[in-house]
N, C-alpha and C positions, 0 to 999 in steps of 0.2 A: 579662251574661246570667245570671251566678250570682245576682245580687241579684233579678232578675226572677223566677227560679225560687223563691227564698225567699219573696218576696211572694205568689206564686201558692200556695205551700204554706200560708202563714198564712191567706190568704183562704179556701182550700179547707177548712182546719180549722174555721173559723167561718162556713161558707157558709150560704146561705139554707136553712132547715130544712123538712122535711116530717115528718108524724107517722106512726108505724107501731106495730104491736103486737108485743111479744116473746113468748117462750114462756110467760111468766107473766102475759100480758095487761096488763102495765104499759105505759103509754105512754112512749116515749122519743123524743127528737128526733134524726132522722138528717139529716145534711147532704145536700143535693141536689147530688151531684157526678157526674162522668162518667169521671174518670181514676183515682179512688181507691175503695177499698172503704169505704162509709159506716160500716159496723160497726167497722172498724179505727179510723177517725177518732174515733168516739164513745168507744171504749175508751181511745185515747190522751188525749183531752180529759179523761176521768174520772181517768186517772193523773196528769195535770198538776194538776188541781184538788185531788187528794189529796196532792200534794207528793211523788209517787213519784220518787226520785232517778234511776231508770233512764231516765227521759225528761225530767226537769226541766232538766238542763243543756243538752240539745239544744234544748229549747223556748226557754230564755233566750238561747242563741246565735242561734236563728232570729229572735227578736224584736229583738235588738240589731242584727243584720245587716239586717233589714227596715227598722228605723228609720233606719239609716245610709243605706240605698238611697233613702229618701224625700228625703234631702238632696242627691242627685246631680243633680237638675234635672228640669225638665219637658221632654219630648221630643215632637217633632211631625214629621210628614212634611215640613213646611216647612223643617226644619233641614238638608236635604240641600244639598250645595254645587253642585248643577246642576239644571237644569230638564228634566223628562221630555220625550220627543218630542211630547207633547200640547200643550206650551207652558204647562201649568198646574202649578205647584209643589205644589198640593194633591193631585195625582194620585199614587197609589201606583205604584211602578215596581220591577220585579224583573228582573234580568238574569242569566241563567244560561248555562252552556255549551250549545252546539249539539250535537246528536247526529246523526251521519250514518251511512248504511249502510256497512258494511265493504266496500271495493272488492276485497279479497283473497279473499272467499268468494262462493259462488254465490247464497246466500240473503241476503247482506248482514248476516248476524249474526256476532258480536255488533256492535251499533252502536258507533261510535267517538266519544268526546267530544272536541270541538274548541272552543277559545275563539274567539269572533268576532273578526275582525281578526287581524293578525299579532302585535301586541304586547299584546293584552288590554286596550288603552286604554279600551275601552267600559266596563270595570268601574269606572272613575273618570271617567265622562262629565263633560265640562265645559260642556255646554250649547251 
């Protein structure tokens, strides 16, 4: 998961760009992102391009770890060791705990999380 976050950050840093005007009316390219501040990303990119040591080491580490992550393989929903109830390995499947009303309170709150089955075996369904 750590490597996927690094790749996400790198892609975000150099994301698809849109044009906007700054206070001095010069055009700058802002990345079109949803989870980061595009102005911060532009500033960091400028620091990287200027060789600013305060961000350069982190950038080099990010690139090295992202490159390493690319060697870890290609992953697919087909890699799961079981077949979902639909019978099609192409289908996405997510199994989570069940939440039941609390039998010890009048309003049933707070709900109680329980794993399906007595052993939690469903978490490693074997088809």
